[in-house]
Every structure is written in C-alpha cells, then in structure tokens.
C-alpha positions in Angstrom: 15.9 14.0 55.6 15.9 10.8 57.5 19.6 9.5 57.3 18.7 6.1 59.5 20.0 2.9 57.9 19.5 -0.5 59.1 22.8 -2.0 60.0 21.5 -5.4 61.4 18.5 -7.1 62.7 17.8 -10.1 64.9 15.0 -12.0 66.4 14.5 -11.3 70.0 12.0 -11.7 72.8 11.0 -9.8 75.8 8.6 -11.8 78.2 5.9 -13.2 76.0 6.6 -10.7 73.4 8.6 -12.0 70.3 9.9 -9.3 67.9 13.0 -8.1 66.3 15.8 -5.8 67.6 16.8 -3.6 64.8 20.1 -1.7 64.8 20.1 1.6 62.9 22.7 4.1 62.1 20.9 6.6 64.4 19.1 4.4 67.1 18.3 0.8 68.1 14.8 -0.7 68.6 12.8 -3.6 69.8 9.5 -4.1 68.2 7.0 -6.5 68.7 3.6 -6.6 66.9 0.5 -8.5 68.0 -2.4 -8.0 65.8 -2.9 -4.3 65.7 -1.0 -3.4 69.0 2.7 -2.6 69.2 5.5 -2.5 71.7 8.5 -0.5 71.0 11.6 0.0 73.2 14.1 2.4 71.7 17.6 3.0 72.5 18.8 6.5 71.7 22.6 6.7 70.8 22.9 10.4 72.6 21.5 8.9 75.9 23.7 5.8 75.5 26.9 7.9 74.9 26.1 9.9 78.0 25.5 6.9 79.9 21.8 7.7 80.8 21.0 4.4 79.1 23.1 1.3 79.9 23.3 -2.0 78.1 25.0 -5.3 79.8 24.8 -8.8 79.7 23.3 -10.7 83.0 22.6 -14.3 83.7 19.1 -15.4 84.2 18.4 -19.1 84.9 22.0 -19.7 83.7 21.1 -18.2 80.4 22.8 -14.9 79.0 20.2 -12.1 78.5 20.4 -8.5 77.4 19.6 -5.9 79.8 18.6 -2.3 79.3 18.4 0.3 81.7 16.6 3.4 80.9 17.1 7.1 81.8 14.2 7.0 84.3 15.4 3.5 85.9 13.4 1.4 83.5 15.0 -2.2 83.1 13.9 -4.2 80.2 15.3 -8.0 79.6 15.7 -9.5 76.4 16.3 -13.2 75.1 18.7 -13.0 72.3 21.0 -15.4 70.7 24.2 -13.6 71.4 23.6 -10.6 73.7 27.2 -9.4 73.8 27.7 -9.1 70.0 24.5 -7.1 70.1 25.5 -4.8 72.7 29.1 -4.3 70.6 27.4 -3.7 67.6 24.9 -1.0 69.1 28.0 0.5 70.9 29.9 0.7 67.8 27.1 2.6 66.0 26.6 5.1 69.0 30.2 5.8 68.9 29.9 7.1 65.4 28.2 10.0 67.0 24.9 10.2 64.7 22.2 11.8 66.5 18.9 9.8 66.9 16.5 11.9 64.9 13.6 9.6 65.3 13.8 9.6 69.2 14.4 13.2 69.8 17.4 12.5 72.2 15.3 10.6 74.8 14.6 7.1 75.7 11.2 5.9 74.8 8.9 3.0 75.5 5.7 3.2 73.4 2.9 1.3 72.6 0.1 2.1 69.8 -1.8 1.2 66.8 0.1 0.0 63.8 -2.6 0.6 61.3 -0.8 3.0 58.6 -3.9 5.5 58.2 -4.7 6.2 61.9 -4.9 9.9 61.3 -7.5 9.6 58.3 -9.6 6.7 59.8 -10.9 5.8 63.1 -8.9 2.7 63.9 -8.2 0.7 66.8 -6.2 2.4 69.8 -3.5 1.2 72.0 -6.3 1.1 74.7 -8.6 -0.7 72.6 -6.1 -3.4 71.7 -4.7 -3.5 75.5 -8.4 -4.6 76.6 -9.1 -7.0 74.1 -5.6 -8.6 74.2 -5.4 -8.5 78.1 -9.1 -10.0 78.7 -9.6 -11.9 75.6 -6.5 -13.6 74.5 -4.1 -16.5 75.3 -0.8 -17.7 74.5 -0.7 -21.1 72.7 2.4 -23.1 72.3 3.0 -26.4 70.0 5.8 -28.7 68.9 6.8 -29.5 65.5 4.1 -31.5 63.7 1.6 -31.0 66.5 -1.8 -29.7 65.2 -2.9 -26.1 65.9 -6.2 -26.5 64.1 -7.9 -29.5 62.9 -10.0 -29.4 59.7 -13.8 -29.4 60.6 -13.6 -28.1 64.2 -15.5 -25.4 65.2 -13.6 -22.3 64.6 -14.3 -18.6 65.3 -11.3 -17.4 67.0 -8.3 -15.1 65.5 -4.6 -16.3 65.5 -1.3 -14.6 65.1 2.0 -16.4 65.0 4.3 -15.0 67.3 7.3 -17.5 66.9 8.2 -20.2 64.5 5.7 -21.3 61.5 3.0 -23.5 60.5 1.8 -25.4 57.3 -1.5 -25.5 56.2 -2.6 -29.1 54.8 -5.8 -30.2 53.2 -6.4 -33.6 51.8 -3.1 -34.6 52.7 -1.3 -31.7 50.7 0.7 -28.6 51.9 -1.4 -25.9 50.5 0.5 -22.9 52.3 3.0 -21.9 54.9 2.8 -19.1 57.4 5.5 -17.6 59.3 6.1 -15.2 62.4 3.6 -12.3 62.1 1.0 -14.2 60.0 -2.7 -13.6 61.1 -5.3 -16.4 60.3 -9.0 -16.9 61.2 -10.4 -13.7 60.4 -12.6 -14.8 57.8 -14.1 -17.5 59.8 -14.8 -15.0 62.7 -16.5 -12.8 60.3 -18.9 -15.7 58.9 -19.7 -16.6 62.5 -20.2 -12.9 63.5 -22.3 -12.1 60.5 -24.8 -15.1 60.3 -24.3 -16.6 63.6 -23.6 -20.0 62.5 -20.7 -21.8 63.8 -17.7 -21.8 61.3 -15.3 -24.6 60.8 -11.8 -24.7 60.0 -11.5 -25.3 56.5 -8.0 -27.0 56.6 -5.5 -28.5 59.1 -3.0 -26.0 60.6 0.2 -27.8 61.6 3.3 -26.6 63.7 6.1 -26.6 61.2 8.9 -25.6 63.2 10.5 -27.0 66.4 8.6 -24.6 68.6 5.7 -22.5 67.5 3.9 -19.9 69.8 0.9 -17.8 68.8 -1.6 -15.6 70.2 -5.3 -16.6 70.1 -8.0 -13.8 70.4 -11.1 -15.1 71.6 -13.8 -14.5 68.9 -16.6 -14.9 71.5 -15.1 -12.4 73.8 -14.4 -10.0 70.8 -18.0 -10.3 69.8 -19.4 -9.5 73.1 -17.0 -6.6 73.3 -18.2 -5.4 69.9 -21.9 -5.7 70.9 -21.3 -3.4 73.8 -19.4 -0.7 72.1 -20.4 0.7 68.7 -17.1 2.8 68.3 -15.0 -0.3 69.0 -17.1 -2.3 66.7 -16.5 0.2 63.7 -12.9 0.5 64.5 -12.5 -3.4 64.7 -13.9 -4.1 61.2 -11.8 -1.2 59.9 -8.8 -3.3 60.8 -10.1 -6.5 59.8 -11.0 -5.0 56.5 -7.4 -3.8 56.1 -6.1 -7.3 57.0 -8.1 -8.6 54.1 -7.4 -5.9 51.6 -3.6 -6.3 52.3 -3.7 -10.1 51.9 -5.8 -9.7 48.7 -3.1 -7.1 47.3 -0.3 -9.5 48.0 -2.0 -12.3 46.2 -2.6 -10.2 43.2 1.0 -8.9 43.1 2.4 -12.5 43.3 0.0 -13.2 40.5 0.2 -10.2 38.4 3.1 -8.2 39.7 3.4 -4.9 41.2 -0.1 -3.3 41.3 1.3 0.4 41.6 3.0 0.3 38.3 
C-alpha cells in the first residue's frame, strides 16, 4: 500500500526546465514534463535524515535559490519563490520518520517517457525524446499580449507551454485559454505531414501572462527524423494519437460528464 500523501506543491524551475516541486509525506520530488519527456529529481527522506542528501539556500546573482546535493555529489539548483520555507517543509516531513517507499531509500535523478501504456505499446523512449528535443527544439519567450502565432501564418511545428498561459483569439474573440503544460500545433503538423501542403495557423495565439515560455518542436526536423527511422515514426504517431484521444476525451467529459461512469 502506498502511504504517500501530497503535503504541498509549488511551481519551480531548474535551468530552462519549468516544473513542480511536490512535497509528499514519504519523499519530495521535482518533476518537469516537456512533450513526452520528463525529468524527475527525487529527495528521499531516509537519505536526508542520514545527511547523505543536503538542502540549502544559496545566492545566485543576488537571488535566493534552493540547492540540493545528492549522495553521489550531484548538485541541483532550483528557482522557487521561497526556498527556505520549502526546505523547512521538507525537513519537517523527513523528521516524521516515514520511509520513502517510492524511491527505495536512494537518491534518484531519472528521465523517461510519460506515456502511461509504455509496457503495452511501443512508445517514445527517453533516448528518442532526447534526440528530438536536443536537436529539433528551441525555447521561445513572450511578454504579455505579444503574439506567439498569427492566424494565417504557415504553421507545421508543435508547441508546449512551459510557463505562463496564452489565449486563443479568432475574429477578435477569445475562444480558449491554455496554461502551463498545454500542447498545441499537432493537428497542423499532421495535416502538413500527411498531404504535404503547408498548414496555416487557424487562430491567433497571444501571450496572456506577464512572461510566457514555450518549447517549439520543429516540424521539418521531426519529419526528417521520422522519414529515416520507421520505429521512431511509429512511436511518435502513437504519442500524437494519445494526445488527440486525451483532448477529445476531456472535451466529451466537459460536455457529457464522466465517460467512465
């Protein structure tokens, strides 16, 4: 039985990876997801109490940061609003003496696919995502009310919002809002990939927060990579299919209620 209980969760950032630092009753973890890739840094309370893992506040460019040092000498630095309060909360949970069942008593830094049915279906691996994101993506930054995409522009890329939010405008009206973690552009990519015609943005995408960051996955790079690797092509379209199915399911649930009832 998993006795882990969420105690608190705060938005956090490590380098260019936006994510969430969640404090559980059994362990604490930073998790960042970009498309199908995830980066996870886990703090085990057993190791923390044994002082094999240390937490501290450091100053970087006159800003306070959370620093975590692992059992094997790894150092991780995080940007969080109140690092000392986060440390105090983690230390308090560790002091309660609950063993971290999910981490096996060890410090962990893991990456991998976040597709749920990985064992049942051939899906994207961590190596696949590392290749696509390292060579085929870039980080885009926008200020509030700045256009991210303009209706009618040629569009065959995929985007994921990593920080902030955007609004979708068509005909001067706001038709939707998307927040951190949201992915868009996959339908335009599929249209372009399937029939070879340049897809165009069907609406304006406008930054709706003071600072907005997103990862852009270059459609032409992805297309070239898929053309050279049949396995990667199959896995990528399983991932895209899952995205579309999940979105359709959420839309149906909003319209008709819980589909599992």
